Structure formats: structure tokens, C-alpha cells
Backbone atoms as SQL, in Angstrom:
CREATE TABLE atoms (id INTEGER PRIMARY KEY, chain TEXT, resi INTEGER, resn TEXT, atom TEXT, x REAL, y REAL, z REAL);
INSERT INTO atoms VALUES
  (1, 'A', 1, 'MET', 'N', 0.714, -1.029, -0.115),
  (2, 'A', 1, 'MET', 'CA', 0.141, -0.005, -0.418),
  (3, 'A', 1, 'MET', 'C', 0.661, 1.042, -0.095),
  (4, 'A', 2, 'ALA', 'N', 0.356, 2.422, -0.659),
  (5, 'A', 2, 'ALA', 'CA', 1.043, 3.434, -1.040),
  (6, 'A', 2, 'ALA', 'C', 1.252, 3.975, 0.555),
  (7, 'A', 3, 'THR', 'N', 1.965, 4.842, 0.504),
  (8, 'A', 3, 'THR', 'CA', 2.072, 5.697, 1.869),
  (9, 'A', 3, 'THR', 'C', 1.494, 6.880, 1.725),
  (10, 'A', 4, 'VAL', 'N', 0.681, 7.068, 2.626),
  (11, 'A', 4, 'VAL', 'CA', -0.618, 8.169, 3.235),
  (12, 'A', 4, 'VAL', 'C', 0.430, 9.448, 3.023),
  (13, 'A', 5, 'GLN', 'N', -0.839, 10.555, 2.006),
  (14, 'A', 5, 'GLN', 'CA', -0.480, 11.968, 2.343),
  (15, 'A', 5, 'GLN', 'C', -0.388, 12.652, 3.790),
  (16, 'A', 6, 'LEU', 'N', 0.766, 13.130, 4.266),
  (17, 'A', 6, 'LEU', 'CA', 0.580, 13.755, 5.391),
  (18, 'A', 6, 'LEU', 'C', 0.460, 14.958, 5.190),
  (19, 'A', 7, 'LEU', 'N', -0.232, 15.984, 6.460),
  (20, 'A', 7, 'LEU', 'CA', -0.821, 17.041, 6.203),
  (21, 'A', 7, 'LEU', 'C', -0.103, 17.724, 7.470),
  (22, 'A', 8, 'ASN', 'N', 0.161, 18.979, 7.133),
  (23, 'A', 8, 'ASN', 'CA', 1.120, 19.704, 8.520),
  (24, 'A', 8, 'ASN', 'C', 0.474, 20.992, 8.871),
  (25, 'A', 9, 'ASN', 'N', -1.148, 20.723, 9.799),
  (26, 'A', 9, 'ASN', 'CA', -1.457, 21.488, 10.117),
  (27, 'A', 9, 'ASN', 'C', -1.404, 21.759, 11.855),
  (28, 'A', 10, 'ARG', 'N', -0.661, 23.146, 11.831),
  (29, 'A', 10, 'ARG', 'CA', 0.071, 23.303, 13.205),
  (30, 'A', 10, 'ARG', 'C', -1.147, 24.192, 14.168),
  (31, 'A', 11, 'MET', 'N', -1.641, 23.250, 15.170),
  (32, 'A', 11, 'MET', 'CA', -2.451, 23.736, 16.277),
  (33, 'A', 11, 'MET', 'C', -1.994, 25.118, 16.865),
  (34, 'A', 12, 'LYS', 'N', -2.994, 25.607, 17.637),
  (35, 'A', 12, 'LYS', 'CA', -2.256, 26.606, 18.515),
  (36, 'A', 12, 'LYS', 'C', -1.368, 26.364, 19.802),
  (37, 'A', 13, 'ASP', 'N', -1.887, 24.505, 19.965),
  (38, 'A', 13, 'ASP', 'CA', -1.023, 24.314, 21.357),
  (39, 'A', 13, 'ASP', 'C', 0.677, 23.922, 21.049),
  (40, 'A', 14, 'GLY', 'N', 0.560, 23.874, 19.662),
  (41, 'A', 14, 'GLY', 'CA', 2.000, 23.094, 19.234),
  (42, 'A', 14, 'GLY', 'C', 2.024, 21.811, 18.627),
  (43, 'A', 15, 'SER', 'N', 0.954, 21.112, 19.072),
  (44, 'A', 15, 'SER', 'CA', 0.904, 20.015, 18.067),
  (45, 'A', 15, 'SER', 'C', 0.445, 20.171, 16.589),
  (46, 'A', 16, 'ARG', 'N', 0.355, 18.914, 15.334),
  (47, 'A', 16, 'ARG', 'CA', 0.244, 19.096, 14.620),
  (48, 'A', 16, 'ARG', 'C', -0.807, 17.982, 14.154),
  (49, 'A', 17, 'ASN', 'N', -1.914, 17.969, 13.591),
  (50, 'A', 17, 'ASN', 'CA', -2.732, 17.254, 12.926),
  (51, 'A', 17, 'ASN', 'C', -2.188, 17.036, 11.502),
  (52, 'A', 18, 'PHE', 'N', -1.775, 15.545, 11.555),
  (53, 'A', 18, 'PHE', 'CA', -1.093, 14.982, 10.480),
  (54, 'A', 18, 'PHE', 'C', -1.811, 14.012, 9.162),
  (55, 'A', 19, 'ILE', 'N', -3.154, 14.190, 10.079),
  (56, 'A', 19, 'ILE', 'CA', -3.738, 13.127, 8.980),
  (57, 'A', 19, 'ILE', 'C', -5.108, 12.874, 9.513),
  (58, 'A', 20, 'LEU', 'N', -6.176, 13.021, 8.299),
  (59, 'A', 20, 'LEU', 'CA', -8.122, 12.869, 8.703),
  (60, 'A', 20, 'LEU', 'C', -8.246, 11.278, 7.635),
  (61, 'A', 21, 'LEU', 'N', -9.091, 10.796, 8.649),
  (62, 'A', 21, 'LEU', 'CA', -9.550, 9.424, 7.818),
  (63, 'A', 21, 'LEU', 'C', -10.517, 9.279, 7.867),
  (64, 'A', 22, 'PRO', 'N', -11.535, 8.657, 7.160),
  (65, 'A', 22, 'PRO', 'CA', -13.050, 8.480, 7.715),
  (66, 'A', 22, 'PRO', 'C', -13.608, 7.719, 8.800),
  (67, 'A', 23, 'GLN', 'N', -14.329, 7.934, 9.249),
  (68, 'A', 23, 'GLN', 'CA', -14.740, 7.462, 10.444),
  (69, 'A', 23, 'GLN', 'C', -16.046, 6.235, 9.995),
  (70, 'A', 24, 'THR', 'N', -14.769, 4.809, 9.589),
  (71, 'A', 24, 'THR', 'CA', -15.883, 4.045, 8.946),
  (72, 'A', 24, 'THR', 'C', -16.143, 3.034, 10.507),
  (73, 'A', 25, 'VAL', 'N', -15.550, 3.075, 11.807),
  (74, 'A', 25, 'VAL', 'CA', -15.861, 2.434, 12.886),
  (75, 'A', 25, 'VAL', 'C', -16.266, 3.420, 13.849),
  (76, 'A', 26, 'PRO', 'N', -16.673, 2.679, 14.601),
  (77, 'A', 26, 'PRO', 'CA', -16.628, 3.479, 16.275),
  (78, 'A', 26, 'PRO', 'C', -15.598, 4.020, 16.870),
  (79, 'A', 27, 'PRO', 'N', -15.812, 5.087, 17.641),
  (80, 'A', 27, 'PRO', 'CA', -14.337, 5.236, 18.220),
  (81, 'A', 27, 'PRO', 'C', -13.474, 4.315, 18.840),
  (82, 'A', 28, 'LEU', 'N', -14.458, 3.420, 19.808),
  (83, 'A', 28, 'LEU', 'CA', -13.950, 2.652, 20.742),
  (84, 'A', 28, 'LEU', 'C', -13.138, 1.023, 19.780),
  (85, 'A', 29, 'ARG', 'N', -13.562, 1.148, 18.712),
  (86, 'A', 29, 'ARG', 'CA', -13.033, 0.114, 17.656),
  (87, 'A', 29, 'ARG', 'C', -11.305, 0.174, 17.652),
  (88, 'A', 30, 'LEU', 'N', -11.081, 1.472, 17.504),
  (89, 'A', 30, 'LEU', 'CA', -9.607, 2.034, 17.578),
  (90, 'A', 30, 'LEU', 'C', -9.178, 1.445, 18.448),
  (91, 'A', 31, 'ILE', 'N', -9.332, 1.255, 19.558),
  (92, 'A', 31, 'ILE', 'CA', -8.138, 0.922, 20.730),
  (93, 'A', 31, 'ILE', 'C', -7.882, -0.481, 20.837),
  (94, 'A', 32, 'PRO', 'N', -8.128, -1.552, 20.231),
  (95, 'A', 32, 'PRO', 'CA', -7.529, -3.058, 20.141),
  (96, 'A', 32, 'PRO', 'C', -6.549, -2.503, 18.990),
  (97, 'A', 33, 'ARG', 'N', -7.157, -2.023, 17.595),
  (98, 'A', 33, 'ARG', 'CA', -5.964, -1.512, 16.725),
  (99, 'A', 33, 'ARG', 'C', -4.895, -0.949, 17.470),
  (100, 'A', 34, 'ILE', 'N', -4.840, 0.023, 18.260),
  (101, 'A', 34, 'ILE', 'CA', -4.041, 0.599, 18.919),
  (102, 'A', 34, 'ILE', 'C', -2.761, -0.046, 19.249),
  (103, 'A', 35, 'VAL', 'N', -2.848, -1.264, 19.890),
  (104, 'A', 35, 'VAL', 'CA', -2.531, -1.902, 20.296),
  (105, 'A', 35, 'VAL', 'C', -1.534, -3.194, 19.024),
  (106, 'A', 36, 'THR', 'N', -2.036, -3.355, 18.104),
  (107, 'A', 36, 'THR', 'CA', -1.575, -4.225, 17.081),
  (108, 'A', 36, 'THR', 'C', -0.365, -3.328, 16.298),
  (109, 'A', 37, 'LEU', 'N', -0.105, -2.166, 16.745),
  (110, 'A', 37, 'LEU', 'CA', 0.631, -1.247, 16.165),
  (111, 'A', 37, 'LEU', 'C', 1.782, -1.101, 17.207),
  (112, 'A', 38, 'TRP', 'N', 3.245, -2.429, 16.997),
  (113, 'A', 38, 'TRP', 'CA', 3.503, -2.803, 17.475),
  (114, 'A', 38, 'TRP', 'C', 4.929, -1.703, 18.232),
  (115, 'A', 39, 'GLY', 'N', 4.636, -2.025, 19.869),
  (116, 'A', 39, 'GLY', 'CA', 5.430, -0.917, 20.568),
  (117, 'A', 39, 'GLY', 'C', 4.176, 0.355, 20.966),
  (118, 'A', 40, 'ALA', 'N', 2.732, 0.293, 20.536),
  (119, 'A', 40, 'ALA', 'CA', 1.993, 1.537, 20.736),
  (120, 'A', 40, 'ALA', 'C', 1.207, 1.247, 22.098),
  (121, 'A', 41, 'PHE', 'N', 0.538, 1.846, 22.955),
  (122, 'A', 41, 'PHE', 'CA', -0.359, 1.638, 23.832),
  (123, 'A', 41, 'PHE', 'C', -0.996, 2.644, 23.968),
  (124, 'A', 42, 'PRO', 'N', -2.458, 2.434, 24.471),
  (125, 'A', 42, 'PRO', 'CA', -3.696, 3.329, 24.716),
  (126, 'A', 42, 'PRO', 'C', -3.145, 3.898, 26.255),
  (127, 'A', 43, 'THR', 'N', -3.278, 5.522, 26.141),
  (128, 'A', 43, 'THR', 'CA', -3.101, 6.178, 27.474),
  (129, 'A', 43, 'THR', 'C', -4.449, 6.455, 28.150),
  (130, 'A', 44, 'ALA', 'N', -5.754, 6.918, 27.429),
  (131, 'A', 44, 'ALA', 'CA', -6.502, 7.734, 27.532),
  (132, 'A', 44, 'ALA', 'C', -7.495, 7.610, 26.782),
  (133, 'A', 45, 'TYR', 'N', -8.914, 7.134, 26.818),
  (134, 'A', 45, 'TYR', 'CA', -9.929, 7.334, 26.353),
  (135, 'A', 45, 'TYR', 'C', -11.178, 8.430, 26.713),
  (136, 'A', 46, 'VAL', 'N', -11.787, 9.234, 26.333),
  (137, 'A', 46, 'VAL', 'CA', -12.573, 9.754, 26.557),
  (138, 'A', 46, 'VAL', 'C', -13.729, 9.786, 26.143),
  (139, 'A', 47, 'PRO', 'N', -14.665, 8.978, 26.086),
  (140, 'A', 47, 'PRO', 'CA', -15.755, 9.068, 25.090),
  (141, 'A', 47, 'PRO', 'C', -17.152, 9.761, 25.254),
  (142, 'A', 48, 'SER', 'N', -17.925, 10.225, 24.098),
  (143, 'A', 48, 'SER', 'CA', -18.369, 11.317, 24.094),
  (144, 'A', 48, 'SER', 'C', -19.646, 10.762, 22.967),
  (145, 'A', 49, 'LEU', 'N', -21.367, 10.818, 23.004),
  (146, 'A', 49, 'LEU', 'CA', -21.652, 11.029, 21.766),
  (147, 'A', 49, 'LEU', 'C', -21.536, 12.265, 20.823),
  (148, 'A', 50, 'ALA', 'N', -20.870, 13.308, 21.161),
  (149, 'A', 50, 'ALA', 'CA', -20.251, 14.194, 20.487),
  (150, 'A', 50, 'ALA', 'C', -19.391, 14.172, 19.060),
  (151, 'A', 51, 'GLU', 'N', -18.403, 13.930, 20.122),
  (152, 'A', 51, 'GLU', 'CA', -16.810, 13.598, 19.553),
  (153, 'A', 51, 'GLU', 'C', -16.122, 12.745, 20.836),
  (154, 'A', 52, 'SER', 'N', -15.304, 12.124, 20.773),
  (155, 'A', 52, 'SER', 'CA', -14.829, 11.163, 21.229),
  (156, 'A', 52, 'SER', 'C', -12.856, 11.651, 21.407),
  (157, 'A', 53, 'TRP', 'N', -12.113, 11.183, 22.303),
  (158, 'A', 53, 'TRP', 'CA', -10.591, 11.546, 22.135),
  (159, 'A', 53, 'TRP', 'C', -10.145, 10.024, 22.573),
  (160, 'A', 54, 'ILE', 'N', -9.135, 9.577, 21.906),
  (161, 'A', 54, 'ILE', 'CA', -8.366, 8.606, 22.063),
  (162, 'A', 54, 'ILE', 'C', -6.865, 8.712, 22.166),
  (163, 'A', 55, 'ASP', 'N', -6.088, 8.557, 23.596),
  (164, 'A', 55, 'ASP', 'CA', -4.478, 9.048, 23.247),
  (165, 'A', 55, 'ASP', 'C', -3.371, 7.542, 23.619),
  (166, 'A', 56, 'PHE', 'N', -2.471, 7.648, 22.694),
  (167, 'A', 56, 'PHE', 'CA', -1.722, 6.588, 22.990),
  (168, 'A', 56, 'PHE', 'C', -0.245, 6.934, 22.747),
  (169, 'A', 57, 'ARG', 'N', 0.302, 6.307, 23.328),
  (170, 'A', 57, 'ARG', 'CA', 2.349, 6.625, 22.807),
  (171, 'A', 57, 'ARG', 'C', 2.714, 5.556, 22.024),
  (172, 'A', 58, 'PHE', 'N', 3.679, 6.051, 21.271),
  (173, 'A', 58, 'PHE', 'CA', 4.287, 5.407, 20.418),
  (174, 'A', 58, 'PHE', 'C', 5.725, 5.844, 19.885),
  (175, 'A', 59, 'ARG', 'N', 6.485, 5.049, 19.873),
  (176, 'A', 59, 'ARG', 'CA', 8.100, 5.460, 19.770),
  (177, 'A', 59, 'ARG', 'C', 8.208, 7.007, 20.491),
  (178, 'A', 60, 'GLY', 'N', 8.142, 6.937, 21.595),
  (179, 'A', 60, 'GLY', 'CA', 8.599, 8.204, 22.551),
  (180, 'A', 60, 'GLY', 'C', 7.642, 9.229, 22.100),
  (181, 'A', 61, 'GLN', 'N', 6.256, 9.482, 21.368),
  (182, 'A', 61, 'GLN', 'CA', 5.576, 10.403, 21.179),
  (183, 'A', 61, 'GLN', 'C', 4.173, 9.893, 21.522),
  (184, 'A', 62, 'ASN', 'N', 3.597, 11.316, 22.042),
  (185, 'A', 62, 'ASN', 'CA', 1.853, 11.144, 22.365),
  (186, 'A', 62, 'ASN', 'C', 1.337, 11.650, 20.870),
  (187, 'A', 63, 'PHE', 'N', 0.131, 10.526, 21.030),
  (188, 'A', 63, 'PHE', 'CA', -0.770, 11.139, 19.895),
  (189, 'A', 63, 'PHE', 'C', -2.198, 10.970, 20.063),
  (190, 'A', 64, 'SER', 'N', -2.907, 11.707, 19.693),
  (191, 'A', 64, 'SER', 'CA', -4.460, 11.529, 19.986),
  (192, 'A', 64, 'SER', 'C', -5.058, 11.350, 18.541),
  (193, 'A', 65, 'ILE', 'N', -6.578, 11.021, 19.061),
  (194, 'A', 65, 'ILE', 'CA', -7.362, 10.761, 17.455),
  (195, 'A', 65, 'ILE', 'C', -8.749, 11.457, 17.864),
  (196, 'A', 66, 'ASN', 'N', -9.086, 11.939, 17.370),
  (197, 'A', 66, 'ASN', 'CA', -10.595, 12.598, 17.764),
  (198, 'A', 66, 'ASN', 'C', -11.440, 12.567, 16.731),
  (199, 'A', 67, 'ASN', 'N', -12.883, 12.245, 16.902),
  (200, 'A', 67, 'ASN', 'CA', -13.556, 12.010, 15.791),
  (201, 'A', 67, 'ASN', 'C', -14.502, 12.963, 15.383),
  (202, 'A', 68, 'GLN', 'N', -14.270, 13.787, 14.371),
  (203, 'A', 68, 'GLN', 'CA', -15.306, 14.931, 13.857),
  (204, 'A', 68, 'GLN', 'C', -15.594, 15.073, 12.826),
  (205, 'A', 69, 'PHE', 'N', -16.833, 15.564, 12.286),
  (206, 'A', 69, 'PHE', 'CA', -17.360, 15.507, 11.365),
  (207, 'A', 69, 'PHE', 'C', -16.964, 14.680, 10.389),
  (208, 'A', 70, 'GLY', 'N', -17.408, 13.561, 10.900),
  (209, 'A', 70, 'GLY', 'CA', -17.402, 12.565, 9.953),
  (210, 'A', 70, 'GLY', 'C', -15.955, 11.539, 9.650),
  (211, 'A', 71, 'ASP', 'N', -14.956, 11.953, 10.079),
  (212, 'A', 71, 'ASP', 'CA', -13.458, 11.626, 9.924),
  (213, 'A', 71, 'ASP', 'C', -12.752, 11.838, 10.998),
  (214, 'A', 72, 'PHE', 'N', -11.714, 11.065, 11.267),
  (215, 'A', 72, 'PHE', 'CA', -10.977, 10.777, 12.800),
  (216, 'A', 72, 'PHE', 'C', -9.876, 11.582, 12.437),
  (217, 'A', 73, 'TRP', 'N', -9.244, 12.265, 13.120),
  (218, 'A', 73, 'TRP', 'CA', -8.364, 13.533, 13.097),
  (219, 'A', 73, 'TRP', 'C', -7.154, 13.123, 13.817),
  (220, 'A', 74, 'PHE', 'N', -6.091, 12.376, 13.504),
  (221, 'A', 74, 'PHE', 'CA', -5.151, 12.385, 13.959),
  (222, 'A', 74, 'PHE', 'C', -3.926, 13.681, 14.632),
  (223, 'A', 75, 'PHE', 'N', -3.491, 13.530, 15.527),
  (224, 'A', 75, 'PHE', 'CA', -2.586, 14.204, 15.635),
  (225, 'A', 75, 'PHE', 'C', -1.577, 14.200, 17.148),
  (226, 'A', 76, 'VAL', 'N', -0.357, 14.808, 16.546),
  (227, 'A', 76, 'VAL', 'CA', 0.838, 14.748, 17.465),
  (228, 'A', 76, 'VAL', 'C', 1.539, 15.400, 18.039),
  (229, 'A', 77, 'GLU', 'N', 1.395, 15.531, 19.420),
  (230, 'A', 77, 'GLU', 'CA', 2.028, 16.773, 20.139),
  (231, 'A', 77, 'GLU', 'C', 2.763, 17.381, 20.165),
  (232, 'A', 78, 'ASP', 'N', 4.052, 16.506, 19.416),
  (233, 'A', 78, 'ASP', 'CA', 5.600, 17.168, 19.130),
  (234, 'A', 78, 'ASP', 'C', 5.213, 17.161, 17.428),
  (235, 'A', 79, 'ALA', 'N', 4.652, 18.771, 17.100),
  (236, 'A', 79, 'ALA', 'CA', 4.568, 19.215, 16.157),
  (237, 'A', 79, 'ALA', 'C', 6.265, 18.632, 15.312),
  (238, 'A', 80, 'SER', 'N', 7.119, 18.321, 15.662),
  (239, 'A', 80, 'SER', 'CA', 8.549, 18.115, 15.064),
  (240, 'A', 80, 'SER', 'C', 8.595, 16.633, 14.934),
  (241, 'A', 81, 'CYS', 'N', 7.964, 15.647, 15.326),
  (242, 'A', 81, 'CYS', 'CA', 8.199, 14.059, 15.439),
  (243, 'A', 81, 'CYS', 'C', 8.581, 14.077, 14.298),
  (244, 'A', 82, 'PRO', 'N', 9.426, 12.736, 13.594),
  (245, 'A', 82, 'PRO', 'CA', 9.937, 12.508, 12.533),
  (246, 'A', 82, 'PRO', 'C', 8.880, 12.185, 11.478),
  (247, 'A', 83, 'THR', 'N', 9.147, 12.127, 10.587),
  (248, 'A', 83, 'THR', 'CA', 8.201, 11.680, 9.314),
  (249, 'A', 83, 'THR', 'C', 8.045, 10.025, 9.431),
  (250, 'A', 84, 'ASP', 'N', 8.896, 9.420, 9.859),
  (251, 'A', 84, 'ASP', 'CA', 8.901, 8.173, 9.332),
  (252, 'A', 84, 'ASP', 'C', 7.786, 7.172, 10.724),
  (253, 'A', 85, 'ILE', 'N', 7.958, 8.090, 11.760),
  (254, 'A', 85, 'ILE', 'CA', 6.826, 7.744, 13.131),
  (255, 'A', 85, 'ILE', 'C', 5.410, 8.113, 12.530),
  (256, 'A', 86, 'LEU', 'N', 5.274, 9.059, 11.414),
  (257, 'A', 86, 'LEU', 'CA', 3.651, 9.538, 11.322),
  (258, 'A', 86, 'LEU', 'C', 3.514, 8.894, 10.002),
  (259, 'A', 87, 'GLU', 'N', 4.325, 8.475, 9.155),
  (260, 'A', 87, 'GLU', 'CA', 3.938, 7.350, 8.376),
  (261, 'A', 87, 'GLU', 'C', 3.516, 6.435, 8.648),
  (262, 'A', 88, 'ARG', 'N', 4.408, 5.725, 9.965),
  (263, 'A', 88, 'ARG', 'CA', 4.149, 4.102, 10.363),
  (264, 'A', 88, 'ARG', 'C', 2.205, 4.289, 10.818),
  (265, 'A', 89, 'VAL', 'N', 2.163, 4.985, 11.520),
  (266, 'A', 89, 'VAL', 'CA', 0.934, 5.655, 12.309),
  (267, 'A', 89, 'VAL', 'C', -0.347, 5.821, 11.277),
  (268, 'A', 90, 'ALA', 'N', -0.189, 6.445, 10.403),
  (269, 'A', 90, 'ALA', 'CA', -1.070, 6.705, 9.592),
  (270, 'A', 90, 'ALA', 'C', -1.434, 5.857, 8.670),
  (271, 'A', 91, 'ASN', 'N', -0.425, 4.882, 8.271),
  (272, 'A', 91, 'ASN', 'CA', -0.255, 3.930, 7.150),
  (273, 'A', 91, 'ASN', 'C', -1.293, 2.119, 8.062),
  (274, 'A', 92, 'HIS', 'N', -0.740, 2.619, 9.587),
  (275, 'A', 92, 'HIS', 'CA', -1.390, 1.361, 10.520),
  (276, 'A', 92, 'HIS', 'C', -2.577, 1.539, 10.512),
  (277, 'A', 93, 'PHE', 'N', -3.249, 2.775, 10.439),
  (278, 'A', 93, 'PHE', 'CA', -4.571, 3.199, 10.716),
  (279, 'A', 93, 'PHE', 'C', -5.647, 2.857, 9.716),
  (280, 'A', 94, 'SER', 'N', -4.990, 3.931, 8.334),
  (281, 'A', 94, 'SER', 'CA', -5.613, 3.563, 6.916),
  (282, 'A', 94, 'SER', 'C', -6.016, 2.276, 6.740),
  (283, 'A', 95, 'LYS', 'N', -5.090, 1.253, 6.689),
  (284, 'A', 95, 'LYS', 'CA', -5.412, 0.078, 6.080),
  (285, 'A', 95, 'LYS', 'C', -6.501, -0.526, 6.941),
  (286, 'A', 96, 'PHE', 'N', -6.384, -0.448, 8.240),
  (287, 'A', 96, 'PHE', 'CA', -8.041, -0.758, 9.072),
  (288, 'A', 96, 'PHE', 'C', -9.035, -0.023, 8.418),
  (289, 'A', 97, 'LEU', 'N', -8.857, 0.865, 8.746),
  (290, 'A', 97, 'LEU', 'CA', -10.457, 2.325, 8.431),
  (291, 'A', 97, 'LEU', 'C', -10.301, 1.422, 7.005),
  (292, 'A', 98, 'ALA', 'N', -9.651, 1.356, 5.950),
  (293, 'A', 98, 'ALA', 'CA', -9.891, 1.063, 4.179),
  (294, 'A', 98, 'ALA', 'C', -10.621, -0.102, 4.212),
  (295, 'A', 99, 'VAL', 'N', -10.115, -1.369, 4.900),
  (296, 'A', 99, 'VAL', 'CA', -11.289, -2.488, 4.872),
  (297, 'A', 99, 'VAL', 'C', -12.104, -2.474, 5.711),
  (298, 'A', 100, 'ARG', 'N', -12.429, -1.714, 6.754),
  (299, 'A', 100, 'ARG', 'CA', -14.105, -1.333, 7.119),
  (300, 'A', 100, 'ARG', 'C', -14.534, -0.470, 5.993),
  (301, 'A', 101, 'ASN', 'N', -14.233, -0.041, 5.228),
  (302, 'A', 101, 'ASN', 'CA', -15.212, 1.386, 4.616),
  (303, 'A', 101, 'ASN', 'C', -15.174, 0.287, 3.199),
  (304, 'A', 102, 'ALA', 'N', -14.513, -0.904, 2.699),
  (305, 'A', 102, 'ALA', 'CA', -14.495, -1.414, 1.631),
  (306, 'A', 102, 'ALA', 'C', -16.001, -2.167, 1.784),
  (307, 'A', 103, 'ARG', 'N', -16.886, -2.704, 2.736),
  (308, 'A', 103, 'ARG', 'CA', -17.480, -3.436, 3.298),
  (309, 'A', 103, 'ARG', 'C', -18.734, -2.708, 3.335);
């Protein structure tokens, strides 16, 4: 699978929104997918009817996933996070959501 095109949307808090993926599953379904990314582990889950937040760590970086406007928005706390780490996270989740989207 080709590498996903990364975004470089900087937030006021210094984080970076690096990918948007279609929300094809409920947010809770992403938590087991986090642990299938070797070395990643969930650190927080804040459910809500309007939008949810999932936080996880991977390779020394803090990530957040938020669902809004029909998409999952992926953020990394450190906007200078190496591109190879962002691509690894983006490709990991895009494969999962693409499989779900095809059904």
C-alpha cells in the first residue's frame, strides 16, 4: 500500500494534525487497533456522543485521535515528530479503516 499523504496543520497548542481518515467504525474500535501497532499503547479514552478522544504513545511520541465531522483526526503532540513515525501511524490506521470502508 502506498504511503498516505501527511498533513502539516499546526494547532495553537503546538501539536500537529497530520492525517484525516474517514470514520468507518466507532471510536472504541480503534483502541484494539492501537495495540496491534507494535510498541504502541493506549493512555486515555474519553467517550462522548458528540466526539471522542483517544490518546496513545508510540516510539516516545504522544498521539491523539478525535472523531469529528465524519472523520478521525490524528494529532501528534510534538509537531517536529519524525516523518517515518507519522507515516507508520498513518499507514497502520488507514489500512484498518480502508478494510472497514470496503464492506
